[in-house]
KOLZALUM-659180 format. One record per residue (C-alpha): residue number from 1; x, y, z. Coordinates in Angstrom, 3 decimals, padded with zeros to 6 digits. Layout:
<rs>
R,NUM,X,Y,Z
...
</rs>
This chain:
<rs>
R,1,-043.261,023.476,-035.403
R,2,-043.047,020.585,-033.008
R,3,-039.909,019.810,-031.053
R,4,-037.826,017.501,-033.232
R,5,-034.697,015.713,-032.076
R,6,-032.578,014.143,-034.793
R,7,-029.845,011.602,-034.312
R,8,-027.474,009.637,-036.512
R,9,-029.406,007.234,-038.756
R,10,-028.118,003.669,-038.776
R,11,-029.859,000.309,-039.193
R,12,-026.778,-001.890,-039.422
R,13,-026.244,-004.862,-037.142
R,14,-024.741,-003.840,-033.797
R,15,-024.080,-005.308,-030.394
R,16,-025.492,-003.654,-027.303
R,17,-023.189,-003.048,-024.401
R,18,-024.260,-004.629,-021.098
R,19,-027.153,-006.476,-022.754
R,20,-025.516,-009.178,-024.865
R,21,-025.519,-009.540,-028.628
R,22,-028.770,-008.939,-030.438
R,23,-029.602,-008.661,-034.121
R,24,-031.310,-005.351,-034.704
R,25,-034.681,-004.955,-036.360
R,26,-036.103,-002.190,-038.510
R,27,-036.346,001.428,-037.504
R,28,-039.999,002.352,-036.839
R,29,-042.196,004.839,-034.986
R,30,-043.673,004.083,-031.566
R,31,-046.023,006.055,-029.320
R,32,-045.128,006.651,-025.680
R,33,-047.724,007.531,-023.041
R,34,-047.173,010.321,-020.551
R,35,-049.267,012.712,-018.497
R,36,-050.918,015.575,-020.362
R,37,-048.769,018.771,-020.366
R,38,-045.655,016.664,-019.558
R,39,-044.865,015.818,-023.194
R,40,-041.985,018.290,-023.654
R,41,-040.420,017.323,-020.348
R,42,-040.523,013.635,-021.277
R,43,-038.998,014.370,-024.700
R,44,-036.222,016.343,-022.995
R,45,-035.591,013.590,-020.436
R,46,-035.413,010.967,-023.179
R,47,-033.082,013.100,-025.291
R,48,-030.723,013.465,-022.333
R,49,-030.723,009.693,-021.787
R,50,-030.009,009.008,-025.448
R,51,-027.023,011.352,-025.351
R,52,-025.637,010.221,-021.993
R,53,-026.102,006.491,-022.678
R,54,-024.881,006.526,-026.277
R,55,-028.147,005.363,-027.848
R,56,-027.897,007.428,-031.037
R,57,-027.953,004.241,-033.144
R,58,-031.107,002.929,-031.501
R,59,-033.256,006.017,-030.867
R,60,-033.417,008.631,-033.629
R,61,-036.190,011.233,-033.520
R,62,-038.363,012.204,-030.563
R,63,-041.373,014.312,-031.505
R,64,-043.985,016.207,-029.535
R,65,-046.827,016.706,-032.004
R,66,-047.384,020.452,-031.823
R,67,-048.720,022.807,-034.453
R,68,-048.861,026.587,-034.603
R,69,-052.472,027.821,-034.623
R,70,-054.008,031.323,-034.595
R,71,-055.293,032.780,-031.327
R,72,-058.993,033.564,-031.657
R,73,-061.158,036.039,-029.749
R,74,-064.905,036.312,-030.241
R,75,-064.561,034.060,-033.263
R,76,-061.994,036.285,-034.978
R,77,-058.196,035.910,-035.309
R,78,-056.173,038.255,-033.111
R,79,-053.042,038.152,-035.249
R,80,-051.258,036.135,-032.583
R,81,-050.413,032.443,-032.652
R,82,-049.838,029.698,-030.088
R,83,-048.554,026.148,-030.120
R,84,-051.282,023.502,-029.861
R,85,-050.516,019.939,-028.823
R,86,-052.317,017.733,-031.345
R,87,-052.010,014.599,-029.214
R,88,-051.963,015.434,-025.480
R,89,-050.387,012.681,-023.401
R,90,-048.336,011.201,-026.236
R,91,-044.743,011.449,-027.466
R,92,-043.676,009.908,-030.790
R,93,-040.353,008.080,-030.843
R,94,-038.523,006.754,-033.898
R,95,-036.387,003.855,-032.740
R,96,-035.148,000.327,-033.295
R,97,-037.001,-001.819,-030.794
R,98,-034.504,-003.897,-028.838
R,99,-034.677,-005.091,-025.238
R,100,-032.210,-002.403,-024.197
R,101,-033.840,000.508,-026.060
R,102,-037.274,-000.571,-024.833
R,103,-036.037,-000.698,-021.225
R,104,-034.435,002.762,-021.466
R,105,-037.524,004.451,-022.938
R,106,-040.106,002.944,-020.627
R,107,-037.965,003.774,-017.584
R,108,-037.475,007.406,-018.613
R,109,-038.969,009.787,-015.995
R,110,-042.516,010.748,-016.992
R,111,-043.126,007.793,-019.309
R,112,-046.152,005.735,-018.219
R,113,-045.961,003.120,-020.976
R,114,-046.126,002.384,-024.691
R,115,-049.238,002.401,-026.860
R,116,-049.751,-001.087,-028.308
R,117,-048.193,-003.011,-025.443
R,118,-050.303,-005.477,-023.477
R,119,-047.889,-005.377,-020.557
R,120,-046.419,-008.453,-018.888
R,121,-043.080,-007.823,-020.582
R,122,-044.382,-007.764,-024.170
R,123,-042.911,-005.203,-026.543
R,124,-045.267,-002.758,-028.308
R,125,-046.164,-002.848,-031.975
R,126,-044.894,000.010,-034.169
R,127,-047.364,002.562,-035.544
R,128,-048.348,001.664,-039.142
R,129,-046.822,003.992,-041.741
R,130,-050.227,005.142,-042.973
R,131,-051.102,006.274,-039.436
R,132,-047.851,007.998,-038.468
R,133,-047.456,009.785,-041.815
R,134,-050.312,012.314,-041.290
R,135,-048.966,013.105,-037.808
R,136,-045.511,013.897,-039.159
R,137,-046.841,015.842,-042.134
R,138,-048.911,018.108,-039.908
R,139,-045.607,019.241,-038.418
R,140,-043.904,019.596,-041.797
R,141,-041.772,016.474,-041.324
R,142,-041.399,014.629,-044.630
R,143,-039.231,011.569,-045.265
R,144,-038.178,010.583,-048.773
R,145,-039.785,007.154,-048.307
R,146,-043.226,008.766,-047.954
R,147,-043.259,009.586,-051.662
R,148,-043.229,005.883,-052.523
R,149,-046.842,005.546,-051.351
R,150,-048.138,008.134,-053.820
R,151,-048.699,007.859,-057.574
R,152,-050.242,009.951,-060.341
R,153,-054.002,009.369,-060.311
R,154,-054.281,008.753,-056.557
R,155,-057.169,010.443,-054.768
R,156,-055.863,012.659,-051.961
R,157,-057.141,015.144,-049.412
R,158,-055.452,018.330,-048.237
R,159,-055.059,017.915,-044.457
R,160,-053.831,021.418,-043.565
R,161,-052.930,024.736,-045.127
R,162,-055.090,027.215,-047.086
R,163,-056.832,024.444,-049.069
R,164,-057.548,022.163,-046.078
R,165,-060.396,019.753,-046.818
R,166,-059.961,019.920,-050.607
R,167,-060.004,016.559,-052.406
R,168,-058.662,015.702,-055.841
R,169,-056.497,013.441,-057.980
R,170,-052.737,013.751,-058.279
R,171,-051.553,015.000,-061.681
R,172,-047.845,015.250,-060.937
R,173,-045.364,014.864,-058.072
R,174,-042.119,016.849,-057.899
R,175,-039.785,015.313,-055.342
R,176,-037.162,018.000,-055.850
R,177,-039.283,020.920,-054.648
R,178,-041.834,018.887,-052.676
R,179,-044.824,020.174,-054.656
R,180,-047.780,018.119,-055.868
R,181,-050.235,019.186,-058.583
R,182,-053.795,018.113,-057.835
R,183,-056.889,018.318,-060.017
R,184,-059.969,019.236,-058.008
R,185,-063.413,020.729,-058.511
R,186,-064.064,024.368,-057.595
R,187,-067.522,025.842,-058.213
R,188,-068.377,023.001,-060.583
R,189,-065.257,023.397,-062.717
R,190,-062.119,021.279,-062.920
R,191,-059.192,023.224,-061.466
R,192,-055.515,022.410,-061.025
R,193,-053.907,023.462,-057.737
R,194,-050.368,023.100,-056.437
R,195,-049.858,022.086,-052.816
R,196,-046.941,021.051,-050.661
R,197,-046.483,017.290,-050.333
R,198,-046.651,017.653,-046.550
R,199,-050.223,018.944,-046.900
R,200,-051.791,015.883,-048.565
R,201,-052.983,012.477,-047.420
R,202,-054.210,009.522,-049.467
R,203,-057.912,008.721,-049.237
</rs>
């Protein structure tokens, strides 16, 4: 499981100390550049800044996209596992993009910039929901709002887990237990399988 740092969730209008009044925008995910292998250090540095500077209402979750994978030897699993960084050189930050929050993040030690920023003082664009969702799901991070994009009949693909690569149509969605029933084809026959919501992606 990737490092996940959660903070108080708030999207109400606030004023920023030492930076004048500013109407806040929507909370969204952004991608921060750093040097490969420095991702955890950057996440730690940013967490410390959030706590020491009181930015809990502007910066919420900081995620290094890691996933536990089996250790292989001669093509066979050894029974051991290791953490694999799915996106070397990147840290994912859920935040409300204001001048102050943007300044704090990009001046955090180890941060080399934002993805989606052309420089020259322009703020970056947030990552579209359909692009950030698979990243979060691979780490088992599911938000209630993700369910709103899925309906019975949708064609989906299993992106990880025992049935990875399987495609099928949604038959039912259970928000309470996070399970989705999918109808797929196995050996030429229609088969119903149950998978975790975090394991599927719309096609």
